[in-house]
N, C-alpha and C positions, 0 to 999 in steps of 0.2 A: 504494500500500500504506500502511496506517496504522501498521504496526509500526515501532517506533523502537529504537535501540540503547540499552540501559540501561547507564549508567556509575555504578557504586556507588563513592563515595569511600572510600579506605582511611583508617581511623581509628587513630591511635596512642593507645590508652586510657591508657597510662602517662603520655604527654605531656599528655593532656587532664587527668588527675588533678593533674599538677604545675601546670598553668595555673590550675586551680580553687583550689589551695592558695595559690599565690603571689599571685594577684590577687584572691582572695576573691570569686570568682564562682561561680554555680551550676554543679554538675558537668555538667549537661546542656548548659548554655551553653558551657562549656569544650570539650565534645565537638564541638559545632557549629563553634566557632572553629577547632579543630584540623583538622576535616574540610575546612575552606576554606583551610587554609594560613596562618591568622592566628595565628602562634606566637611572633613576636618581640615584645619588650616594647613597642617604639614602636608597632607595629601594633595590639597589644591595647589599649593605653591610648588611642590615637587613635580606635579603633573604639568603645570603651565610654564615652569622655568626651563629655558633653553640651555642653561649652564650645566655642563656635565657634572654629575655628582657620583664619584667613584669611591667605593669603600676600600679600606686598607687590605691589600692582598694577603698580608700576613695574618689576617683574621681567619683564613682558611687553614684547617689543620694540616700540618706537615709542609706548609709552604716554605718555612725556614729551612727544613731539611732538604727540600728539592733544590733550593737556591744554593745551599752549601755544596751539595753533590755536583751540580752542574758547574759551579764555579771551580771546584777542584779539577774537574775534567778539562775545563777551559785552560786553567793554569798549567796543566800537564801536557797540553797540546794533543789530548786524546780525541779520537774520532767519535763523534756523537751521531746517533741515528734518531731521527724523528719518525716514529711509527704511527701512522694515521689510520684513517678509515675512508671508505670509498664513497660515502655520501657527501652532500654539499657542506655539511657541518664539519665532517672530518677532513675534507680537502682544504677548506679555508683555514682550519686550525693548523693543518700540516704546513700550508704555505706561510702562514703568519710566523710560526715558530722557526721554520727553516730560514726565512728571510731575515728574521731578527738575529739568529745565531750566526748566519753568514755575515751580517752587517757588523757584528762585534768581533769578527775574525775567527770564528770557530771552524774546525774541520768537521763539516756537517754533511750528512746524506739524509735522504728521505725515502721511506718505504711505505707504500700503500698496497695492501693485499688485494688480490683479484677477487671480486665478489663471488664469481662462479666456481673458480677452481680452488680457492683458499678459504673463502667465507670470512666472517667478521672477526676482527681482533687478532691478537698475537697467535702465531702458529709456529711449531718447532722447526719446520723446514725453512721458513723465512728467517728465524733466529739463527739457524746454522749458516745461512747465506750471509747474514750481517756479520757474524763472527769471522767467517772466512775473508770478509772485506775489511777486517781490522777494526771493527767497531768495539769500543770499550763500554759505552753507556748507551742504553736505549731509553728514550723518553717517549711515552705514549701520549697521544692526544685523542680524545673522544673514544677511548677504549682502554682496556687493561684491568678494570676493576674486578672482573671475574676470571682472569687468566691465572689461576692458581698453579696448574701443572706447567704452563709455559714459563711462568716466573721462576720456578725451580730449575727449569732447563737453562735459563739465562745464567743463573748462578753456578750451575754445574759446569758451564763453559768458561767461568771466570769473569763474566761481564757483570755489569750492574744495571739496575732498573729504577726509573722514576715513573710513576703512573700519574697522569692527569686525566681525569674522567668526570663525567657528570651523570652517569647512569646509576640505577638503583644498586645499593651495596648489599652483597650477600652476607651469609653468616660468618665468612672468613675473608680476611684481606689477603691479597697476594704478597709474597715476599718481595720487598722492595726497599730502597733507601728512603723513599717517601711515597706516600699514597695521597695525592691531592684530589679529593672529591668532596664537594660541599654537602653531599648526602650521607657522609659518614655520621654515625650517631654521636660521635664525640667531636664533631666539627662545630666550633662556636660562631661561625660567620652568620650574621643575621639574614643575609640574602643567600638564597639557595638555587635560584632558577636559571643560572647561566647555561648556555649551550656549551658543547665541547670547546668551541672557538673562544667563548667567553672565559672559560677556565684557563685556556692557553694564553689569552691576553693578560689575565691576572698574573700568570707566571712571568711573562716578560716585564710586567710592571715591577714585580718583586726583584727581578734580576737587575733592574736599573735604579739609579738614584731617584729619589722621590721627585726632584725638580724636573726630571726628564719625562715624567708620565704624560704631561700635556702634549709633548712632541710625539710620543709613541701613539697617542690617540689620533693625532693629525696624520700619522703615517699609515696606521693600520686599521682605523675605524671602518673603512669600507669592507675589508675582509671580515671583521667582527660582525658588522651589520648583516652582510650576506649570509654568513653561517647561522647567525641567530634567527633571522627570519626563516631560513630553510628548516631549522629544527623545530619550529612551531612551539618554542618555549614562550612563556608569558612575556609580553612586551610591557612590563611594569618594572618599577624600581630601576636598578642599574641598567638592565637590558634596554629600557626606554631611552636612557641617555646615550648608550652605545649605538643604538640603531639610528637615533636622530643625527648624531655626528657622522655616522657612516653614510647615511642617505645623501647628506650634503656632498660628501666626497665622491660618491658614485655619480651624482648628477654633474659634478664639476669635471669628471673624467680624469681623476688623478691617477688611477691604475690603468696601465696600458692594456692589460688582459681584460679587465671588466669593460673598458671602453670598446675593445674589439668585439666582445660578446654582445654589448648593446647594439653595435652597428650590425652584427650578423642577424639580429632579430628585428631590425628596423626601428629600434628605439633610441638611436644615437642622438636624435634631436628632441627627445621627450624628457620631461622631468619625471622620473619614476618615484612613486610612493612605495611604501613597504609592500602593499598589495601588488603593485606593478613589478617589483623585484620578485615577489613570490610566484607570479604567474608567467614571467618572461625569462628571467635569468636562472632562477633556482631549478626549474625542471630540466633545463639543458645540462647543468652541471651534474645533477643527479643521474640524468640519462646515460652519460658516458660511463659512469661507474656501474650502471645497471647492465648494460649490454656490451661494453668494451672494457677498457682499463681506465681507472680514475686518474692514472698518471697523466693522461692527456689534459684533464682539467687542471691538475697541479702545474703542469708545464705552462698552461695559459696564464694562470694567476701569478707566476713568478717571471713571466716573459719580459724581456727587455728589447726585443726586436719587433717593430711594428708589423712588418710583412709576415713574420712567423706567427705573431699573435692573431692576425686576421685570418690566416689559413687554418690555424688551430681552432679558432672560434667557429669557423664554418664547418669544420669536421665535427665539432661538438653539436652544432645545430642539426647536422645530418643524423647523428646518433639519436637525437630526440625524435626525429621523424620516424626512424626505424623502431624506436621504443613505442611510439603511438600505434604503429601497425601491429606489433606483437601484442600489445595490450588489447586492441580491438579483437584480434583472433582468439585470445584466451577468453575474453568476455563472451564472444559468440559461442564458444564451446561450453561455457558455464550455462548459458541460456538453453543450449541444446540438452544439457543434463537435466535441467528443470523440466523441459518439455517431455523427456523420456521418463522421468520419475518425479511427478509433481508432488508427491508426498514430502519430498525434501524441503519444499518451500514453507512447510508448517513448523520446521524445527525452530527452536529458540535461538540457536547459534547455527548459522549456515556454514557448512563445511563442503568444499569442492576439491576434487583431486583430479589431476590429468597427467598423462604420460608426456614427458618432455616439455612441459610448459617452462618458459624462460623464468628462472628463479629471480632475475632482476626486476621483473615487472609484476609478480604475483601480488605484492603488497598494494600496488596501485589498483589492480583489479579488485582486490578485497575492499578498498576504500570506495570504489564505484558501486559495489554491491551493497555496502552499508547505506549509501545515499539512496540507492534504488529501493531497497526493501525495509530500511529502518531497523535493521538487526545487526548484531555483531557477525562478522564473517571471517572465515579462515580459508585461504586458498593454498593448496599443497601441490607441489610439482614432484612427480615420481620419476626416478631414474633407477630402474632395476629394483634391487632389494632395499634401496635407500630412498628417502624422500625428505624434503624440507618444506616447511610451511611459513606463511606470513599472514598475520591477521590484523584487522582494524576493528575498533569498537565505537560506541557512542557514549556521550557523557552519562555517567552514572553506573556504568558496567565495567568492572575491571577485567580486561582481557588477560592481563598478567596473572591474576588470581585464578581465572577460569582455566587457562592453559596449565597453570601450576598444579591444579587439582588432578591432572593426568600426567604429572611429571615422571612417574615410574615407567611410562610408555615411551619417554622421549630420550634421545641421545644427548640433547642439550636444549636449553631454551633461555630466553631473556627478553627484556622489554619493559613496558610500563603499562599504565592503565588503559591507554587507547591504542597501543600498537605493540605487537610482540612477534618474535620469530622463534623457530625451533627446528630440530631434526628428529626424524622418526623412522622406524623400520616400516617398509611398505605394508607388511602383513598386519600391522597394528593400527592402520588408518581407520578402519570401521569401528574398532574398539574405542579409538580416540574420539570419533564422532559421537558415540553414545555417551562417553564419559563427560565430555564438555557440556553436552545437553542435560545430563543428569545434574551437573553442577548448576547450570542456569536455572534449573527447576527449583533450586533451594534458595534463590535470591529474588528480590523484586526487580523484574526487568523494566528498565526505563522506556519511555516513549521517545522517539526523536522529537526535537523541539526547535522552534524558531523564537529567538529572543527579540522583543520589540522595545526599543528605548522609550518611545512615547508616541501618542497619537498625533496626527498632523492634519490640519485643515488644508485642503487642496489650494485654497486661495492664498495660503501662507508660503507656498513653494515659489522660490525665485532664485536667481543666480546669487543674490545677496547672502543666501544661507551657506554657500560653498566655503568662503573663507572662515566662517564661524565653525563649520564642521571640521575643517582642516586644522583648527587649533588643537584638536584631540589626537592628531596624528603623532606617531605612526600607529597604524592599525594592524592588528594581528591577534595571536592567541593572548587571552587575558585582557585585551583591549580591542574588541572587534569593531569593524566599521559600523557606524550607527545604522540601525534598521528602524524605519518609521512605519506606522500603521495608518493607511488610508481606509477608513471604514465607511461602509454603506454607500459605495460608489455605484452609479448606474452605468452599465456598459452601453455605449452608443454604437460602436462599430469595431470590427476586427479586420486588420489588413495584413496580408503576408508580406514579409520583407526578406532580403537576402536569399532570393530564390525560393521563397516559401519555407525556409528553414526556421524562421522566427516569426513572431507576430508583433504588430504595433496595435495597441488598444487606445481608443478614444473613450474617455470616461467623464462623468459629470456628477457633481453634487451641488445642489443649489444652483447658484449662478456661475459656478466655477467649472471649467473644463480643463482636463490635462491629457497628455499623451504619455503612455508608459510602454516599455518594451519587455517582452518575455522571450527569452532565448531558448532554443532547443526544442521547439514544438511547431508543427506546421498548422496552418489555418484549418485544414480538414480534420485534424485530431484535437484541436482546441475545444474543450467541452462546454464552453460558455457561449451564450448567444446574446445579441443585442436585447436590451431590456432587463437582463439579469442584474441583480444587486449584489455587489461583490465587496469583500474585504481584501486588501492587498498589503503585503509586507514588502516594503520597497527600500532601495538605497538611492541616494542622490549623488550624481557624478557630474563633473564639469565636461562640457562639450565645446571645443574650440572650432569655430567655423567662420572663415573670412574675417578674422580679427575680432569676432564677437564671441564672448563667453556666455554660454547658456547652460541651463541645468537639464540633464537627462534623468529620467526616472526609470530605474531598472527593477523589475519585479523579481523578488526572491521567492515569494510564495503567494498563493492566491486561493481563495475559498469563497463559497456562497456566504453572503452577509448573514451574520447571526449563527453560523455553524457552531455546534457544541462539539469541539474537538474531543473532549474527554469521553463523552458518551459514545461517539463514533469509534474511537480507538479501543475503548473497553469492549465494545461489541465485536470488533475485529479480533481482539485477543480471545474472546469467548469462542468465536468461530474456529480459530486455530487450535484451541484446546480440544474441541470436539473432534476436529479432523485428525488430531494426533491420537485419538482414541482414549483420551483421558476422561475421567469422571468430572462432572460439573455439579454444582449445587442445584437442588431441586428448584429453587426460586429463579434460577437462571435458565432452566430448561425451556421456559415459555418463550424466551427470546430466540430459540434455536430453530424450531420446526415451522417452515412455511406451509400453509395449506394450498390446495389446488388453485384457488382463485389468486393467491399472492404470486405463485409461480407463473401462472398464466400472464399476470400483469407485467412481471419482469420480462418475460419472453416478448410480449407485444411491444414493450418500449424499446428493447434492444433491436428488434426487427425493423423499427421505424427510425431509429436515431443512432448516431455514432457514439459508441461507448468503448472506452479502453480499460484495461485492467488497472491502470493507475488512477482512475477517476471514479472509483466506486462511491466515494463520498458525494459526488455530484449526482450519480444515479440515485442514491438514497434520497437526496433532496428532491429530485424530480418525482420520485414515487411517493413523496409525502413523509412527514416525520422529521425527527431531529437527529437522526443518525443512530439511535438506539436499536433500530432494526437492521443494521448493517449485517449482522450475523445471518439473518433470514435471507437477505438479498444475496449474499455470497453463497449460501447453501442452495438457493434457487438456481444460481448460475451453474454450480457444480452438478446439480441434478440434471439440468438441461444439457450440460456437456456430456454427462454419463449416458444419457439416452440418445445422444447424437444430433440434437437439434441446434446446438450452439457449438462454436469452435473459436479458438483464439488464433488470429493471423500473426504473421511474423512481426508486424509493427505494434503488436499489443492490442489490436482492435478485436473486440468480441463481436462475432457476426453470426447471423442465423444461417444454418445450412439448408440449402434449397433441396426440396424433394424428399425430406425426411419428416415423417409424421411423429408427433409426440405421443409417447406411451408412458405416462408417469408410473404406472404400475410395474414397469420394468426396472425401475431405479432401486438398486440395492441400498444406496445412501438414504433415500427417502424412507425406506422401511426401517433402517437403523435409527433414524431420527424420530420416527413415530414411537419406536420402542423406548427411546430415551425420554420422550415426553409423556410416556405412559398412555399412549393412544392405542 
């Protein structure tokens, strides 16, 4: 189901007015600050102040030991290896520490493992290679916290290790001269949310005299910003300062490599926001690590030759195009699995497995499926007897804990609440599927949500709001781009744009009319018609045309006005519970079983109108009611499919099958439902 739970923030207008007066900020900006709970003086000043506020790097446990160890290696002229990771956070962290050590005269090399042949983090074969290359000290960035066996191997060879990481800490720390991870239980630092590149930046600050830290920020903030945005850590506290400073450098073109990548994506003349970086630069850096070797991205970020940088940037963009093609093919195969075994779609946690799926893109596919179905998803690629999986979740459900509940089946696993990866023997995949769903049965599963900062009158929308909204930049995790609610809007017309891949809506409320864009849907599949009253969750973006700056309205979500999301989503969950064959409470059974007249009504409507699987909420509205009968509507569709009078097309359209006569008495599902309801 595509429907999400709308959460509209409560706004204290009196408090917002007080904030506006006290801190001399725009009234609308004060309203947004209030809606996000930014109401204390320290919070407001820190949020609006452009002066970078950086904490003492030595507040992080073991930072002093890391500095002492690295300094001893520098003094002895020993070769130091920066050991990174293949994603954008790891590559930027590797580039930053490598460039810094090179700048201060170190004998430094960098090693980034191959995602597909070596996997994440330290591995003994790479360690052996570094040992043979004369390395005496390995410093990890964005990895190492769980490398217990590999750390012992480093010391067996007579080398030393410094770990800098930001991932969740296990029961035991690896053997090392220093383990710098703010998530250590004994780490006193107040701020904890750095990305791997943020921790690496704190390390180079600690290695430098305090008075040189501003200069380090001016040299490396672009790399820190890029990696921090990429890793989707909260853009609050120190991260906000780092990203703000870095975005300025990215847009000024300070880094040759980043400048070349901007040109390769056609953004060389644009001023990128954090969202712009996230959607244009980050996917390309990640792509090269997913389907090739991340060394290519590392070479770009440390490049000093413009021609080489431009060529490398184009190669990276080509990798991104290849990544998109692989992703599309795996997603198609996932949809095929659902078609062949529709019972899978009722699972609490969706688990898909395929032979030879590219391990570098399965996490992206999992994220798409979460967005599509509103459930946690795990995608597994199988290679003979071994397999590896990557999963994504939604707020409120810990995928790390879920996968951890089946840890005895795994060869390794790691991650956090919203994303995790693991290895598994192929023979255990079905057992794993059952186990993660058993775990999900023991916790309260969240609904997918859309957060709305405040309601907005259409007459209030103008380009004048744009600089006010931009005061809250940079947007990202922990500080999302504001979403506004346009409620009870009357749809006047629907127009296809972009080759009918998207739609432009004309809407009205009172005397005000606005245009809004909805991407990714064609006019013939758009479920709303002129005259419908709609609620819209929208974002406001600048649109530059012929020297004029206008505001564009982009639709994030849309529903019939007055829809009760909770009742609809609870009814859908009841439907899935029954379809899994689980027992339901007696008082819920009356919502389950449609009678003959109801089923006939569903069939007649679908035969005469366009209905897709993602718009059952609209169908419920058309049939009358507030969404509480979604279970009966969905059951009716399943019954009609079972007896062959309805079918789902490749584009998700539910269609009547010509030439087939309905025989409800032939439905096994209907008989089971009647038994459930005591009929």
